Kinemage of the C-alpha trace (Angstrom):
@kinemage 1
@onewidth
@group {chain A} dominant
@subgroup {mainchain}
@vectorlist {calphas} color= white
{ca met a 1} P -29.302 -29.658 -21.472
{ca phe a 2} L -29.413 -26.566 -19.753
{ca asn a 3} L -30.120 -28.426 -16.418
{ca lys a 4} L -27.312 -30.803 -16.446
{ca cys a 5} L -24.733 -27.948 -17.219
{ca tyr a 6} L -26.592 -25.926 -14.263
{ca asn a 7} L -26.056 -28.848 -12.126
{ca ile a 8} L -22.082 -29.005 -13.178
{ca val a 9} L -21.787 -25.167 -12.635
{ca phe a 10} L -23.531 -25.666 -9.203
{ca ile a 11} L -21.238 -28.716 -8.127
{ca gly a 12} L -17.874 -26.529 -9.301
{ca leu a 13} L -19.226 -23.767 -7.051
{ca phe a 14} L -19.854 -26.105 -3.769
{ca cys a 15} L -16.597 -27.880 -4.217
{ca ala a 16} L -14.935 -24.139 -4.711
{ca thr a 17} L -16.515 -23.313 -1.320
{ca ile a 18} L -15.046 -26.340 0.354
{ca leu a 19} L -11.566 -25.858 -1.218
{ca ser a 20} L -11.481 -22.125 -0.321
{ca val a 21} L -11.482 -23.375 3.513
{ca ser a 22} L -7.954 -24.883 3.074
{ca ala a 23} L -6.842 -21.797 0.913
{ca gln a 24} L -8.405 -18.819 2.752
{ca gln a 25} L -8.144 -16.305 1.261
{ca glu a 26} L -7.426 -16.363 -2.455
{ca pro a 27} L -7.512 -12.948 -3.742
{ca leu a 28} L -9.710 -13.024 -6.534
{ca tyr a 29} L -10.475 -9.248 -6.888
{ca thr a 30} L -10.268 -7.960 -10.379
{ca gln a 31} L -8.784 -4.445 -8.763
{ca tyr a 32} L -6.420 -6.388 -6.742
{ca met a 33} L -3.831 -3.482 -7.061
{ca tyr a 34} L -6.345 -1.505 -4.768
{ca asn a 35} L -6.725 -4.157 -2.376
{ca ile a 36} L -3.047 -5.607 -1.740
{ca gly a 37} L -3.669 -5.413 2.144
{ca ser a 38} L -6.364 -8.075 2.112
{ca phe a 39} L -3.858 -10.846 1.172
{ca asn a 40} L -0.543 -9.278 2.210
{ca pro a 41} L -0.086 -8.016 5.936
{ca ala a 42} L 3.073 -6.462 4.924
{ca tyr a 43} L 1.369 -3.899 3.131
{ca val a 44} L -0.781 -2.193 5.650
{ca gly a 45} L 2.181 0.269 7.031
{ca thr a 46} L 4.010 1.122 3.501
{ca val a 47} L 0.673 3.534 2.864
{ca glu a 48} L 1.134 7.437 3.154
{ca ser a 49} L -2.044 8.291 5.080
{ca ala a 50} L -4.576 6.328 6.917
{ca glu a 51} L -6.886 4.316 4.300
{ca leu a 52} L -10.587 2.845 4.478
{ca ser a 53} L -11.817 0.770 1.873
{ca ala a 54} L -15.175 -1.134 1.032
{ca leu a 55} L -15.631 -3.495 -2.001
{ca tyr a 56} L -18.487 -5.365 -3.229
{ca arg a 57} L -18.077 -7.990 -6.229
{ca ala a 58} L -21.220 -9.846 -7.535
{ca gln a 59} L -19.693 -12.751 -9.545
{ca trp a 60} L -21.181 -14.872 -12.588
{ca ile a 61} L -24.483 -12.896 -12.898
{ca asp a 62} L -27.579 -14.997 -13.504
{ca ile a 63} L -26.059 -18.174 -12.037
{ca pro a 64} L -28.310 -18.870 -9.010
{ca gly a 65} L -25.938 -19.248 -6.146
{ca ala a 66} L -23.045 -17.741 -7.550
{ca pro a 67} L -20.351 -15.844 -5.630
{ca arg a 68} L -21.059 -12.513 -3.810
{ca asn a 69} L -18.223 -10.907 -1.842
{ca leu a 70} L -18.347 -8.151 0.685
{ca arg a 71} L -15.268 -6.566 2.233
{ca phe a 72} L -13.913 -3.762 4.623
{ca gly a 73} L -10.499 -2.860 5.443
{ca ala a 74} L -8.102 -0.560 6.717
{ca asn a 75} L -4.687 0.435 6.404
{ca leu a 76} L -3.197 2.305 9.156
{ca pro a 77} L 0.653 3.491 8.956
{ca met a 78} L 1.849 4.690 12.541
{ca asp a 79} L 3.492 8.321 12.791
{ca asn a 80} L 7.106 6.617 13.239
{ca glu a 81} L 6.902 5.386 9.261
{ca lys a 82} L 8.197 2.161 10.515
{ca met a 83} L 5.207 0.221 11.630
{ca gly a 84} L 1.375 -0.031 10.517
{ca val a 85} L -1.626 -2.173 11.933
{ca gly a 86} L -4.618 -3.176 9.562
{ca phe a 87} L -7.895 -5.306 9.486
{ca asn a 88} L -10.157 -6.875 7.265
{ca val a 89} L -13.707 -8.015 7.527
{ca ile a 90} L -15.054 -10.214 4.448
{ca ser a 91} L -18.185 -11.804 3.915
{ca asp a 92} L -18.694 -14.326 1.209
{ca ala a 93} L -21.720 -16.068 -0.051
{ca leu a 94} L -21.159 -18.886 -2.745
{ca gly a 95} L -24.254 -21.772 -3.029
{ca pro a 96} L -25.409 -22.903 0.257
{ca ser a 97} L -22.747 -21.376 2.096
{ca thr a 98} L -21.457 -18.414 3.855
{ca gln a 99} L -18.260 -17.601 5.080
{ca thr a 100} L -17.059 -14.758 7.544
{ca tyr a 101} L -13.339 -13.947 7.632
{ca phe a 102} L -11.565 -11.431 9.912
{ca asp a 103} L -7.981 -10.743 10.628
{ca val a 104} L -5.569 -8.085 12.132
{ca ser a 105} L -2.344 -7.240 10.605
{ca tyr a 106} L 0.925 -5.874 11.980
{ca ser a 107} L 3.929 -4.712 9.384
{ca tyr a 108} L 7.516 -3.429 9.980
{ca gln a 109} L 9.631 -2.161 7.690
{ca ile a 110} L 13.239 -1.323 7.239
{ca asn a 111} L 15.469 0.960 4.604
{ca leu a 112} L 17.173 -0.915 1.914
{ca ser a 113} L 18.359 1.980 0.541
{ca ala a 114} L 17.577 5.741 0.396
{ca ala a 115} L 14.849 5.263 -1.889
{ca ser a 116} L 13.490 1.525 -1.524
{ca trp a 117} L 12.080 -0.151 1.594
{ca leu a 118} L 11.329 -3.446 2.896
{ca ser a 119} L 8.168 -4.390 4.882
{ca phe a 120} L 7.365 -7.826 6.751
{ca gly a 121} L 4.124 -8.276 8.179
{ca leu a 122} L 1.920 -10.746 10.299
{ca asp a 123} L -1.969 -11.434 10.555
{ca val a 124} L -3.969 -13.774 12.509
{ca gly a 125} L -7.903 -13.890 12.666
{ca gly a 126} L -10.411 -16.510 11.856
{ca ser a 127} L -12.714 -17.937 9.478
{ca ile a 128} L -16.496 -19.219 9.976
{ca leu a 129} L -18.302 -21.260 7.692
{ca asn a 130} L -21.668 -22.034 7.631
{ca leu a 131} L -23.247 -24.468 4.885
{ca asp a 132} L -26.935 -24.704 4.884
{ca tyr a 133} L -28.283 -27.536 2.944
{ca ser a 134} L -31.828 -26.206 2.628
{ca lys a 135} L -30.344 -23.377 0.067
{ca gly a 136} L -31.072 -25.164 -3.273
{ca thr a 137} L -32.599 -28.194 -4.858
{ca phe a 138} L -30.591 -31.372 -5.342
{ca glu a 139} L -31.027 -33.901 -8.206
{ca asn a 140} L -29.327 -36.683 -6.051
{ca pro a 141} L -29.728 -35.311 -2.322
{ca gly a 142} L -28.098 -38.383 -1.134
{ca glu a 143} L -24.555 -37.630 -2.501
{ca pro a 144} L -22.113 -37.508 0.283
{ca leu a 145} L -21.398 -34.124 -0.384
{ca ile a 146} L -24.803 -32.534 0.100
{ca gly a 147} L -26.640 -35.305 2.290
{ca gly a 148} L -24.946 -34.111 5.719
{ca gln a 149} L -26.455 -32.100 8.422
{ca asp a 150} L -25.981 -28.440 8.194
{ca phe a 151} L -22.425 -27.447 8.941
{ca asn a 152} L -20.894 -24.572 10.943
{ca gln a 153} L -17.252 -23.937 12.304
{ca phe a 154} L -14.766 -21.966 13.076
{ca tyr a 155} L -11.270 -21.940 11.643
{ca pro a 156} L -7.999 -19.987 13.025
{ca val a 157} L -6.051 -18.424 10.208
{ca ala a 158} L -2.352 -17.259 10.484
{ca gly a 159} L -0.534 -15.553 7.674
{ca ala a 160} L 2.684 -13.622 6.654
{ca gly a 161} L 3.967 -11.636 3.649
{ca met a 162} L 6.836 -9.525 2.621
{ca phe a 163} L 6.630 -6.391 0.526
{ca ala a 164} L 9.516 -4.444 -1.051
{ca tyr a 165} L 8.676 -1.167 -2.991
{ca gly a 166} L 10.105 2.232 -4.019
{ca glu a 167} L 8.845 5.389 -5.465
{ca gln a 168} L 7.718 3.683 -9.038
{ca trp a 169} L 7.857 0.089 -8.582
{ca tyr a 170} L 6.731 -2.766 -5.663
{ca ala a 171} L 6.900 -6.436 -5.512
{ca gly a 172} L 5.051 -8.748 -2.710
{ca leu a 173} L 5.065 -12.412 -1.474
{ca ser a 174} L 2.608 -13.428 0.974
{ca ile a 175} L 1.040 -16.697 2.553
{ca pro a 176} L -2.202 -15.870 3.413
{ca asn a 177} L -2.773 -18.788 5.661
{ca phe a 178} L -0.327 -21.335 7.330
{ca leu a 179} L -3.053 -23.299 9.344
{ca thr a 180} L -4.158 -25.205 6.273
{ca leu a 181} L -6.028 -27.925 8.667
{ca gly a 182} L -9.132 -28.119 6.324
{ca ile a 183} L -12.401 -29.731 7.217
{ca tyr a 184} L -12.556 -32.474 9.683
{ca glu a 185} L -15.814 -34.014 8.731
{ca glu a 186} L -15.363 -37.567 7.401
{ca glu a 187} L -17.378 -36.890 4.330
{ca leu a 188} L -15.273 -34.189 2.969
{ca glu a 189} L -11.756 -35.027 3.930
{ca ala a 190} L -11.279 -36.503 0.292
{ca val a 191} L -11.530 -33.341 -1.292
{ca val a 192} L -9.318 -30.765 1.081
{ca asp a 193} L -5.757 -30.617 0.514
{ca asn a 194} L -3.498 -29.480 3.221
{ca asn a 195} L -1.491 -26.943 0.767
{ca leu a 196} L -0.374 -23.523 1.451
{ca gln a 197} L -1.107 -21.023 -1.098
{ca phe a 198} L 1.407 -18.329 -2.232
{ca asn a 199} L 0.538 -14.959 -3.664
{ca phe a 200} L 3.180 -12.894 -5.665
{ca ile a 201} L 2.628 -9.501 -6.919
{ca thr a 202} L 4.408 -6.913 -8.704
{ca gly a 203} L 4.184 -3.596 -10.364
{ca tyr a 204} L 5.855 -0.602 -11.900
{ca val a 205} L 4.396 3.026 -12.470
{ca phe a 206} L 5.716 4.615 -15.707
{ca glu a 207} L 5.603 8.323 -15.755
{ca ile a 208} L 4.153 9.398 -19.350
{ca ser a 209} L 3.697 13.104 -18.270
{ca asp a 210} L 3.418 15.172 -15.222
{ca arg a 211} L -0.079 13.978 -14.725
{ca ser a 212} L -0.426 10.948 -16.999
{ca lys a 213} L 0.933 7.355 -15.936
{ca phe a 214} L 0.874 3.676 -16.934
{ca lys a 215} L 1.138 0.758 -14.436
{ca pro a 216} L 1.398 -2.363 -15.412
{ca ala a 217} L 1.250 -5.306 -12.586
{ca val a 218} L 0.976 -9.008 -12.247
{ca leu a 219} L -0.391 -10.912 -9.244
{ca leu a 220} L -0.068 -14.940 -9.211
{ca asn a 221} L -1.890 -17.393 -6.963
{ca val a 222} L 0.034 -20.640 -6.471
{ca leu a 223} L -1.421 -23.566 -4.839
{ca pro a 224} L 0.087 -26.826 -5.005
{ca gly a 225} L -1.635 -29.498 -7.191
{ca ala a 226} L -3.614 -26.622 -8.829
{ca pro a 227} L -3.092 -24.775 -12.071
{ca val a 228} L -1.379 -21.310 -11.475
{ca asn a 229} L -3.839 -18.440 -11.416
{ca val a 230} L -2.217 -15.471 -13.572
{ca asn a 231} L -3.652 -11.862 -13.520
{ca leu a 232} L -2.171 -9.445 -15.780
{ca ser a 233} L -3.312 -5.667 -15.764
{ca ala a 234} L -2.517 -2.490 -17.513
{ca asn a 235} L -4.102 0.844 -16.190
{ca phe a 236} L -3.405 4.224 -17.330
{ca leu a 237} L -3.822 7.448 -15.142
{ca phe a 238} L -4.832 10.617 -16.989
{ca leu a 239} L -4.824 14.097 -15.043
{ca asp a 240} L -4.145 12.648 -11.751
{ca ala a 241} L -7.879 11.561 -11.570
{ca val a 242} L -9.193 9.275 -14.221
{ca thr a 243} L -7.922 5.595 -14.333
{ca leu a 244} L -8.903 3.194 -17.436
{ca gly a 245} L -7.462 0.069 -17.829
{ca ala a 246} L -7.847 -3.741 -18.623
{ca asn a 247} L -7.246 -7.084 -16.693
{ca tyr a 248} L -6.470 -10.389 -18.193
{ca arg a 249} L -6.765 -13.459 -16.178
{ca ile a 250} L -5.454 -16.458 -18.094
{ca asp a 251} L -7.683 -19.160 -19.398
{ca asn a 252} L -10.499 -17.585 -17.263
{ca ser a 253} L -11.564 -13.821 -18.149
{ca ile a 254} L -10.765 -10.289 -19.425
{ca ser a 255} L -11.985 -7.184 -17.555
{ca gly a 256} L -12.461 -3.687 -18.008
{ca val a 257} L -11.500 -1.209 -15.207
{ca phe a 258} L -12.508 2.208 -14.595
{ca gly a 259} L -11.738 4.464 -11.614
{ca ile a 260} L -12.011 8.127 -10.726
{ca gln a 261} L -10.391 10.365 -7.765
{ca val a 262} L -13.459 12.152 -6.653
{ca ser a 263} L -11.772 14.209 -4.489
{ca asn a 264} L -8.164 14.408 -2.762
{ca gly a 265} L -9.360 12.052 0.065
{ca met a 266} L -11.770 9.655 -1.953
{ca phe a 267} L -11.694 7.214 -4.669
{ca leu a 268} L -14.184 5.338 -6.827
{ca gly a 269} L -13.560 2.316 -8.903
{ca tyr a 270} L -15.350 -0.181 -11.007
{ca ser a 271} L -14.696 -3.193 -13.249
{ca tyr a 272} L -16.490 -5.832 -15.073
{ca asp a 273} L -15.430 -9.212 -16.158
{ca tyr a 274} L -16.310 -11.500 -18.966
{ca asn a 275} L -15.509 -15.158 -18.835
{ca thr a 276} L -13.208 -16.356 -21.532
{ca asn a 277} L -13.731 -19.594 -20.328
{ca gly a 278} L -16.735 -22.304 -20.884
{ca leu a 279} L -18.553 -20.376 -18.186
{ca gly a 280} L -19.131 -17.628 -19.950
{ca glu a 281} L -21.942 -18.882 -21.925
{ca phe a 282} L -24.190 -19.088 -18.664
{ca asn a 283} L -23.547 -15.705 -17.279
{ca asn a 284} L -23.456 -12.052 -17.928
{ca gly a 285} L -20.329 -11.337 -16.404
{ca ser a 286} L -19.028 -10.232 -13.134
{ca his a 287} L -19.238 -6.593 -11.650
{ca glu a 288} L -16.847 -5.136 -8.851
{ca ala a 289} L -17.036 -1.790 -7.072
{ca ile a 290} L -14.594 -0.545 -4.522
{ca leu a 291} L -14.608 2.831 -2.490
{ca lys a 292} L -11.799 4.107 -0.669
{ca phe a 293} L -11.039 6.987 1.641
{ca tyr a 294} L -7.563 8.264 2.319
{ca leu a 295} L -8.013 10.032 5.979
{ca gly a 296} L -6.077 13.385 6.653
{ca arg a 297} L -5.261 14.223 2.664
{ca gly a 298} L -8.101 16.671 2.880
{ca asp a 299} L -6.149 18.549 5.353
{ca ser a 300} L -3.784 21.051 4.100
{ca ser a 301} L -2.211 21.571 7.316
{ca ser a 302} L -1.750 17.932 7.854
{ca ser a 303} L -0.175 17.884 4.084
{ca asn a 304} L 2.190 20.095 4.597
{ca ser a 305} L 3.407 18.381 7.950
{ca arg a 306} L 3.844 15.262 6.295
{ca asn a 307} L 5.861 17.081 3.445
{ca arg a 308} L 8.230 18.588 6.362
{ca asn a 309} L 8.564 15.246 7.849
{ca lys a 310} L 9.249 13.953 4.611
{ca lys a 311} L 12.536 16.363 3.559
{ca leu a 312} L 13.628 15.740 7.407
{ca lys a 313} L 13.883 11.922 7.021
{ca gly a 314} L 14.795 11.921 3.586
{ca lys a 315} L 11.626 9.232 2.961
{ca pro a 316} L 9.504 10.040 -0.196
{ca lys a 317} L 6.834 7.752 0.073
{ca gln a 318} L 5.234 6.090 -2.757
{ca ile a 319} L 3.284 7.779 -5.550
{ca asp a 320} L 0.321 8.922 -3.215
{ca ser a 321} L -1.282 11.580 -5.267
{ca pro a 322} L -3.435 9.814 -6.061
{ca arg a 323} L -2.241 6.477 -4.692
{ca phe a 324} L -1.578 4.029 -7.452
{ca phe a 325} L -0.505 1.202 -5.818
């Protein structure tokens, strides 16, 4: 019985690999509020100071071939406080496949009012997909999906997004990839749909006290022909240093989230997911860790300079000590 269930799980993993090509990239991070730049290019120029981040996600522990994700990204605002650039490098391993994704982003923002802004962003890049059928033992090796030769191909990626925000709120809409051409192999065309994916995110920061805040957030992933992926989160920030919260991915998982502002320029976050669907009995959850560096925050002279500039330009940037979105 277990082997049969495992085969079903593995086939599901494999199909998810193929589908991810046409919908790259779907943000499945639990700590998505700290990774907005990975799926919305309009975000990269809205940050107060340059950010570098590294994230590792190990999904569905104890299931062989389950997803493993490693991401490195940067958000780099320009001095004119209107433009920004960013980049992402993401490595995914799933079953017999490995996928390397990379992109470069550009954003430009305008004032909507004295305390709100709207940013537009574009990104271009590519994805390299490799399928190695020697990784795994198959009960029916003659199946069309698993009986072919090793597969290696490059796919161009081009996406766009919008991101509106004020001092305590934000909302964003993005399309990760317009070039949803899918896989051209005859055996695989039947399982790849030429659909655009839409990502919508919104959140608000409620100030409980001078050093305590509450931030609910919602992330929706919409792919025509598939169920809407709904992510709900509720995080609390205590003493401007410690984050505690919970996430709920509807019909999928619940998560606990912990974060600590190690210093003015470094943040460390961790989350644990438990599957609430039928997959939960076959794995021991998912782990995710993120490390973020805020360049320039430790420099008091730089901070003072930015504060003077903010007074002169009348632009108090988003909550940034620490950055909560």
